[in-house]
C-alpha positions, 0 to 999 in steps of 0.5 A, a space after each residue: 422571517 418572522 421575528 428572527 433577524 440576522 446581522 445588526 440594525 444597519 444589515 436589517 435596513 439594507 436587508 429591508 431596503 434590497 427587498 421592498 425599494 419601488 415595490 408595488 406588489 410584494 409577492 409575499 410578507 411585508 416584515 418590518 422588524 427590529 429597525 431603529 428610529 431614524 431610517 428612512 422609509 420612504 422606500 415603502 411608499 410605493 406598496 399597494 397590495 401585499 398578497 401575504 401578512 403585514 408585520 410590524 414589531 419592535 421598532 422605533 421610528 414614529 411613522 410607517 410611510 405606508 399611504 398607498 398600501 390598499 390591499 393585504 391578502 392574507 395568502 400567508 397569515 402570522 401565526 396561522 390567523 393574523 393578516 395585520 400584527 403590530 406588537 410592541 414597537 417602542 424603546 422602553 428606554 427613551 421616547 422613541 415609539 411608532 405613533 401612527 400606522 396612517 393606512 388611510 388607503 387600506 380598504 381590505 384584508 381579504 383573509 385574516 384578521 388584526 392584532 394590534 397590542 402594546 404599542 405605548 404610543 401608537 395612537 388612533 387604532 382604536 378609532 378604526 372600524 377594522 370590520 369595514 376592512 376585515 372580509 371574513 366575519 370570523 376573523 379575530 381582531 384584537 386592538 388593545 393596549 396602545 396609546 391612550 393620550 391621543 387627540 381626537 379625530 377630525 370633526 369630518 371623520 365621524 369618529 373613524 380616523 388614523 390621525 388627528 387631521 381630516 386628511 386621515 379620515 377612514 374611508 368606509 366602503 362596506 358599513 356604509 352600503 345598501 344591503 343590496 350591495 354584496 361586499 363593497 360600494 361607492 355610495 349608499 345607494 342601492 345602485 352603487 355597489 361595486 362589482 363582485 370581483 372588486 377588492 378594497 372598493 371601486 370608483 364605480 360599477 363595472 369590473 374596470 372600476 375596482 380599486 384591486 382585484 379580488 383574483 386576477 387583472 385582466 387587462 383593467 377588469 377584474 376577474 375570477 380566473 384567466 383566460 383558459 388554454 381550451 375553449 369548447 366549440 359549441 358547433 363542433 362539440 370539441 374543445 379547441 386552442 383559446 386564441 386569447 389564453 392567458 396565464 397566471 402571473 401573480 394576480 395578473 393575467 398575461 398573453 406570455 410568461 416573463 422570462 423565469 428567474 429575474 426574481 427582483 423585489 416586487 415582481 411576481 413568481 412565473 407563470 402558473 401554466 394550466 395542464 392543457 399547456 403540456 400537448 405542446 412539445 417542452 423546451 430543449 432538454 425539458 426535465 422529465 415530468 413527475 411520475 405521478 400527478 401532485 396534489 394541490 399542495 406543491 410549495 413548502 417552507 424550506 429551511 435555514 434562517 427565517 425557518 423553524 428547522 436550521 437543517 433538513 433531518 429525520 424530524 422534517 423531511 416528510 414535510 417535503 413530500 410531493 414539494 414542487 417549489 420550496 419557498 426559502 432555503 434547503 440547508 444539508 448539514 447533518 444527515 447522521 444522528 444529532 444526540 443534542 437535539 435527540 434526532 436519529 439518523 436520517 434515512 438516506 432513502 427518504 432524500 429521494 422526496 425531493 425528486 418532485 422539487 423543481 425550483 428553489 427560491 432562496 439557495 440550496 447548501 449541501 455540506 452532508 451527505 450520505 456516504 453511499 449516495 455518490 451524486 445528488 440525483 435526486 435534485 434531477 428535477 430542479 430547474 431553478 435556483 432563485 437566490 432571493 436570500 442567500 448563504 454566508 457571504 452571498 451564495 446561492 449554491 454551495 456544496 462543500 466537504 462531501 468526500 464521497 461524491 463524484 458527480 453533481 448529477 443536476 441534470 435539469 438545472 438551468 438557471 441560478 437566477 442570483 447569487 454565487 457558486 461556492 464548489 469546495 473540498 469534494 475529493 472525488 468530484 469530477 465532471 465539474 470542469 466541463 461545465 459552461 457556468 456562466 450559461 447558467 447564471 442569469 443574474 448581475 456582474 456580482 455572481 461569481 464562481 469559487 470553485 476548488 479543492 475538488 478532484 482535478 481535472 487530469 485525474 478525472 481524464 485519466 480515470 475515463 470520468 468524462 462527459 459522454 460524446 453525445 454532450 455538446 460542448 456545454 458540458 455535463 452534470 455526470 456520466 451518461 448521456 442524460 446528465 448533459 447541459 444540452 445535447 450535440 445532436 437530438 434529445 428525447 425526454 431529456 436523454 441526447 440521442 444521435 437521431 430522431 426515429 424520423 424513418 425508422 423505429 417506433 413510436 416515429 417522431 419529428 423534431 422541434 428545436 432538436 428535440 424528439 416528439 412523437 407523431 399524432 396516434 392517428 398518423 400511419 407508419 410510413 417505412 422509408 419516409 417520414 410520418 409527419 411533420 409536427 404534433 397534431 393531427 393534421 401533420 400526418 403523412 398518411 392516416 391511420 383511418 380516415 382524413 377530414 379535410 387536413 385531419 387525420 381522424 378515427 371515424 368520420 363526424 357523425 351528427 356534430 351541429 354545425 352552423 345549418 344544421 347536424 353535419 354528416 359525413 361519409 368515407 369516399 374510396 380514399 378514405 376521405 370524410 365527404 359531405 351526406 347530401 343535404 337531405 339525409 338526416 342521419 347519414 
């Protein structure tokens, strides 16, 4: 939220405690702003890594307890330049002021610079060799106008310290290194270099000796990428599934993704999966993929508290093009003319930019919607509302006073991780009665439903505004088989169907967890029987062309390198691939 604060000092402290209590890795920014002179901040002592920036501004406490902070990654930078920003931490009307930072373990800022200015009582900032901490030699370092009458460093510190005692000496891990070392070292000799993947120093030369990792931690070893889904088989000249595949979970490689949505402080966001995973069947009623490939920029800043914008309007809607994840909230408070801020009316067609959004980490608040749009289908691919930040009294989904909306249309929404639901005063809204809301709420018992003053259930039923017969008892988001929360029989590409194309129709299909998927292209269509029983070319009943072992193939292998030399095969009378005689050199 930068320097903006909601509520009084007590509310601010409770927010800090909720965000960072016993947190070890801050996925995002550590912001300590406008806190009084006597708060118990001991809950910060566990933090050892911040992926964004650290902001400490306008506080009155004397010491910041971050004894274990070792790495600031700078994935986000304050004012676009600084990974550590410390400003105006004193009270002009009293002696209360920040006097010591004592970041004795901080040995690495991977990106961005340092700004520490106008902290009247803050000592020992000019006794730190910041170039030993900041990795980027071009990063800006501003340290000035801080405490003047400060005690000297202890004689053991060589003039480099965070405080007056011998326990506050700065640990140097770069400037003491031999020229042969590329980055950090654990001693001055040429054979005491850290591994290139280390961040913040190390205890030895191996990638398992690092204090922290530059990129990813794979079972205790620092690596530049997690094991990929596909690996190249040099014998078969083809990509094959990697049995040791892992996924990126924050800065850690994991063999399986934790369940999405449990977004508690200190827990990284859901896994980043490799595109190759799409060859495997998705889960029941997974939303269809976007029609166009998205560029790398997929996460966008939202609106509301802490944002430059209080609502989505014509002045900022173009910022949401190609966003798959909203970092923060989305507020729709005015879609018409806003003469007070010289903002023109929002073109309703532009709301379609939100069709790419899969996740909102904060809340969704809709209090104004174009009159001719009768649902919120522009959010048809939204799967998760995180509720990390909540609206007003604790709501993560709030929809109210939208007079012309007849259905919600949130067909892919499967989880509201935290916060309550408020849906009120939408006079024409139907279908909401049918939804199994508890199935969507995955947080604690504090999540509540406050749904009232919408169109009565009896009126909706009398008008025929009810779920399609192919929907299960879980309910629906709107009319038709594509708006079901789950299906009574099967689903295909997110639409409920009575049956899959098992024995007729094209393409022929198989089912997995009640979802219809097409057979492999090398499977021959079988009339009156099953064409396949799975997704691979080894699941076909019959082959279109040839069979090589269990697999249907377009042609038999020719000239592929095997263990004992090139492999050549020919099709026999039954179109089975057979090995040529060992004396054959070219098939």
